C-alpha positions in Angstrom: 157.9 106.0 -88.0 154.1 106.4 -88.4 153.0 107.1 -91.9 150.0 109.3 -91.6 148.6 110.2 -95.0 149.8 107.6 -97.6 146.6 108.0 -99.7 144.4 111.0 -100.3 141.0 111.3 -98.7 138.1 110.8 -101.0 135.6 113.7 -101.2 133.3 111.8 -98.9 136.0 111.3 -96.3 137.0 114.9 -96.6 133.3 115.9 -95.9 133.2 113.5 -92.9 136.5 115.0 -91.6 135.2 118.6 -92.0 131.9 117.7 -90.3 133.7 116.1 -87.4 135.9 119.2 -87.0 132.8 121.4 -87.0 131.2 119.2 -84.4 134.2 119.3 -82.1 134.6 123.1 -82.7 131.0 123.7 -81.6 131.4 121.6 -78.5 134.7 123.3 -77.5 133.4 126.9 -78.2 130.2 126.2 -76.3 132.2 125.0 -73.3 134.4 128.1 -73.6 131.4 130.4 -73.7 130.0 128.7 -70.6 133.3 129.2 -68.8 133.6 132.8 -69.8 130.0 133.5 -68.6 130.8 132.0 -65.3 134.1 133.9 -64.8 132.7 137.2 -66.1 129.9 137.0 -63.5 132.5 136.7 -60.7 134.7 139.6 -61.7 135.4 141.8 -58.7 138.8 143.3 -59.4 140.6 144.6 -62.4 143.0 141.7 -62.2 140.1 139.4 -62.8 139.3 141.3 -65.9 142.8 141.1 -67.2 142.9 137.3 -66.5 139.8 136.9 -68.5 141.3 138.9 -71.4 144.4 136.7 -71.3 142.4 133.5 -71.2 140.3 134.6 -74.2 143.4 135.6 -76.2 145.1 132.3 -75.5 142.0 130.3 -76.3 141.4 132.2 -79.6 144.9 131.4 -80.8 144.6 127.8 -79.7 141.2 127.2 -81.2 142.0 129.0 -84.5 145.0 126.7 -85.0 143.4 123.5 -83.8 140.4 123.6 -86.1 142.1 124.6 -89.4 141.6 121.7 -91.7 144.9 120.2 -92.9 144.7 116.8 -94.6 148.4 116.1 -93.9 147.9 116.4 -90.1 144.2 115.3 -89.7 145.1 112.0 -88.0 147.0 113.8 -85.3 144.3 116.6 -85.1 141.6 114.0 -84.6 143.6 112.1 -82.1 144.1 115.3 -80.1 140.4 116.1 -80.2 139.4 112.6 -79.1 142.0 112.7 -76.3 140.6 116.1 -75.2 137.0 114.8 -75.3 135.7 117.1 -78.0 135.2 114.3 -80.5 134.3 110.6 -80.3 135.7 107.9 -82.5 132.3 106.8 -83.6 131.8 110.3 -85.1 134.6 109.5 -87.6 132.8 106.5 -89.1 133.3 106.5 -92.9 137.0 107.3 -92.8 139.4 104.6 -93.9 139.8 101.8 -91.3 143.6 102.4 -91.3 143.1 106.1 -90.5 140.6 105.2 -87.7 143.1 102.7 -86.3 145.9 105.3 -86.3 143.6 107.9 -84.7 142.5 105.4 -82.0 146.1 104.3 -81.3 147.3 107.9 -81.0 144.4 108.9 -78.8 145.4 106.1 -76.3 149.0 107.4 -76.0 
């Protein structure tokens, strides 16, 4: 079984992690805003409006959970963000090499 968080993050590593989460959050929310602008401009029927409402509700729930900092799941969280393209491994420089290795391995799965 993969041991994720054997040692605690240093304050510096915690800052790097939080900064990386903020970077990915800004990217994802900017992309969402662009998508919503595009879809809102093409609303022609009430069903289009309800679809947009449902999309926003789903995305809000997803994003709120995805970007909540949790040191016990941060390896998995970062692997997910790398896989989804919102974060790049080089933006995590400064984290422990073992942690980077785990994130990289999980992102390739």
